[in-house]
N, C-alpha and C positions, 0 to 999 in steps of 0.2 A: 341528446342521443339516448339518455335514460331518464326515467321519471324519478321524482323524489322518493316514491314508494319503493322502487327497485333499489335505489341507493341505500335506503334504510334497511332493506332486507339483507343486502350484502354486509352492511355494517353489523347487523345482529348476528349474521352467520359467522363473521370473523370473531366477534366476541365469544360466540358459542364454542369455537375451536379452542379457546383458552380457558373454558369453564372447568371448575374442579369436579363437577358431576360427570362421570363417565358417559352416561346415557345422553346427556345434552351435548357433550363433546362429539360423540360418535355421529349423532344426527347432523350436527353442523358440518362435520367433515364430509359426510355423504352428500349434503346439499352443495358443498363447495365443488365436489367432483362433478355434480350435475351441471353447474354453471359452465363447465368447459365445453359443453355442447354449443355454446355461443361465445367463443373466446374473445371476439372483439368487444362485445358488450361487457364481459367480465374485466378485460383490461381497462376499459374506460371507467368502469365503476371503481376499480382499485386506485387509479390515479385521481379520480374525482374525490375520493375519501381523503386524499392528502390535503385538499383545500377546504375540507370540512372542519367543524369544531370537535372532531373525534379526539379521543384520548391519544396521547403520544404512542402508547403501546399498540393501539389499533392501527394508527397510521404507519407505524413501523412494520407491523405484520403485513399491511396492504402492499407496501413497496417491496418487501421481501418476496411476497407471492408474485408480484409483477415481474421481478427479476427471474424468479424460478420458471414462470410460465414462458418467458422469452426463450428458454432453452428447450422447450417441448416442440417437437417437430410439427405436431398437428396445429399448434398455435402459430408457428412461423408460417406454415402453409396457409392458414386462414388470414394471417396478416397480409401476405403477398397477394392473396386473391380478393382482398377487401377493396372497396371503392376508395379513391383518394380522400373523399370527405371524411370518412371514418378514421383514416390514418392521421389526417391533419388535426382532427378533434383530440385524439389521444396525445399527439405530439404537443399541441398547444397547452393542454391541461398539465402535462408533466413539467413543461418549462415554466408555467405560471407557479406551480407548486414549488419548484426549485427557487424561484425568486422570493417567495414569501415565507418559506419554512424557517421556524425559529429554533427548533431542536437540533443541536449539532449532530446527534446520533442519527436522526432521521434524514438530515441534510446529506450526510455522508452516503447513506444508502440511496438517496435520490440521485446523487451524482453518479454512482455506480450504475443505477438503472438507466439513466440517460445515455451513458456511453455504451451500454449493452444494446439499447434500442438503436443507437446510431450504427452499431455494427451490423444489426439486422438490415437497416436501411442501406448502408454502403454495400452489403453483400448483394443486394438487388440492383446495384449500379445506379442508385439514386442519391441525391444530395439532401442535406438538411440545412438549408440556408439560414433559417431562424436560429438554429443552435449556434452556428458560427458567428452570427451577428450578436447574439447574447454574450458569447465569450469576449468578443472585442469590446462590447459595452462594459462588461464586468471588470475587465482589466483596468479600465479607466476610472472605475468607481471606488467605493470605500475598500478598506482592507479586507473586510469579510466578503465582499463581492469579488474582489480580485482572487481571494483564496478559492472561491467556487470555480472561477475561470480556470485556474491552474489544475485543480482537481479534475475538471472535465478534460482538459488537454492531456493529462496523464492517461486517462482512460481511452481517449481517442487515439493517442499514440500506440497504446497496446492493441487497439482494434484494427488500425489501418495506418501504420506509420508512413507508408509510401505516399499517401495522399497529402501529408503535411510537410515532409522534408523537401518537397519540390520547391517550396517558397520559403527559403531560409531567411530572407530579409524580413518577412513578417514575423517569424519566430524570434529573430534577434530583437526586434522591437518589443515584442511581448515580454521576453525574458529580461531585457534591460529595465523595462518598467517594473517588473516584479521584484528584481533584486535591489531596486532603489528604495523599496519600502522597509520599514522597521518592524512591522508586526511579525512576530515569530511564526504564527500560523500560516501567514501568507508566504514567508520565506521558506518554510518547510514544503509547502505545496509547490512552489515554483522549482525548488531544488529536486523534489521527487519527479516532477515533470521532465526536467533535464536528464535525470538519471534514466528514466524510462526511455527517453529518446535515444540516448547514446547506446543503450543496450539493444534496442529494437532495430535501429537504423543500420544500413550497411556502413562499413567502416569509412568509406569515402565521404559519405554525407555526415556521419557522426563526428568526424574530426573537426568539422567546422565549429562544433559546439564545445570543444575541449577548453575553450577560453573561459568557460564558466566553472572550471574545476575548483578554483579558489573559493568561489561563492558557496559551492556545495560543501566544502570543508568547513567554512565559517559557520554554516548551519549546525554542524555537529557541536561546535563550541557553544552556540546559543542554547541548544537543548540541554547540554551538560550543565551550563551555568544556571539554568532554570530548575535543575534537579528533576527534570521530567523523564523519569525512568521509562514509562510506557512509550512516550513519543520518541525517546532516544533509541529504544530497542527496535521499534518499527523502522525508524530512519536508517539505523545501521544495517538493517536487512536490505534496504535499497542500495546503500553504499557497497555492501558486500557483493551484490549482484553485479555492480559496475566493476568492482575489483576482479571478479571472475571472468566477465564477458567482454569488458572494454578497459583493461588495466592501463592502457596508454592515456586514459583520461586524467590520471593523477601523476603522470610522468614529470611534468614541469613543476608540480607542487608537492612532490613526495616528502620533502622535509617538513612542510607545514602539516601534511596529513599525519605524519609520524608524531609530531608534537602533540596534537590534540588527541589522537587515538591512544597514545601512551598515557596521557593524562586521564583519559576515561578508564583505561585498564588498571590504573594505579589506585583508583578510588576504592576504599575497602568496605564501604558500608551500604552497598546496594541490597535491596530486599531480595533480588535474584542474583546469586553469585555468578551465573552464566553470562551476565552482562559484562563481566570483566574479560571473558574469553572472546567476545564478538569483535572488539577492535583489534585484538592481536591476530585473530583469524583473517581479518581483512588485509593486514600487513603481510602475513605469511603467504596468502594467495597472490598478492601483488608481486612479491618477490619470486614466487614460483613461476609466474608468467613472464616477468621481466627481471631476471637475475642481475642485470646491470644496475638496477636501482640500489641493490645492497653493495655491489662492488664499487659503485661510485660514492656511496655514503657509508663507509665502514663504521664511522662513529654512531650512525643511526642503527646499524645492524647490532652493534654492541648494546645500545639502549634497549632494543627489542628483545635481545637475548636476556638481558638483565631483568627486564619486566616479566618475561616468561618464567625465569628462575624464581623470582619473588612470588609470583602467583602459585607456582608449583610447590614451594616450600612453606606455604601457610599451614600452620598446625592448629588443629581445633583446640579450643580452650579446655573442653571437657573430653577426656578419653575414657571410654567405657571400660568397666571391669573385665568384660569379655575379651576386649582387645588386649588387655594387659596379661590375661591368663587364657590364651587360646586353647581350644580343645585339642586332644591328641590327634595327630594326623592332619591338622589344619594347614592349608596352603594359602599363602597371601594372595594367590591368583583368584581364589574364590571371592575375595572382597574387592576386587577391582571393578570399577565402574568406568565404562568407555568414555563417559562424559565428564568425569571428575577432573580436577585441575592437574593432578599428576599425569594422568594419561594424555590429557590435552597438551601438556608441556612436552612430554616425550614425543608425541606425534608431531608437534610443531618443529622440534629440533631435527627430527628425522627428515621432514620435508624441506627445511632450510638447508640442511647438509646436501640433500639430493639436488636441490636447485643450484647450489653453489659449487658442486663437484666439478 
């Protein structure tokens, strides 16, 4: 679809956009805009670079641009107007790149780009059979391939959940296979896919997948035990969305959810102190939506309140001289931070009282 010289020119242009020399960078950015006059060729070049020996940062930029251009109306219009052969060439290249990518960072971006491209295809009422076949194959493969499959499913659920919940038996089989694995990356991926499904699907369909609640909770413990702060923070963000939009998902396993989240909140030495607030916020939100959880488990409510108090009453080891001798007319309200532990605790208690009133 493109010659070696064309591909080399796009490669040089991408490198130019990252150059320290302003003049070179401006020329490269201008050239890149000119490529948009033929968006299909540009898309093909960008995915072709993924399979080239280009540096990681160049391949990372190529897939970021691919994703960005998929959101441009003119590019979507050109895609829909292009002949099937051009579309198939791009789809084939990006799936091959997905299978051979060795950089975790680039791989994650490719998964996102594939699901965004799938959304474009689905919006035009077409199917992408090769993608669905790849997912089924990856689930049966190595841990790393299975992780790719569930990352793709997560994105596909976000793009068009109705297409997938119609065949719950297939999803049950996929999730069962995923949760039988021991690799933490794979378990996180399948757990996030389940979270995305129960949040996006209608309640009637989502309830069928509530049986995976305990697996999702165990994944929190896995990340906690690995001291993976970044992964734990991201994953708690997914769990938080479930607590907000599908709180019934944790109804049957609320004691287990409390146990691990209170353990996470009680750890004192995170590099980001806000990580102690996230698990408590999940529990408070769950109780706000389902007050019976707290009324049924009074002892757990007491543990939650104790942990919030403990977080709120943490005193800094070093107290500044300015705090010890405040200026005349100083009001403590000036020093309040809406996100600090004291305000977080006060707000949490207000919300719990409101929910249980």
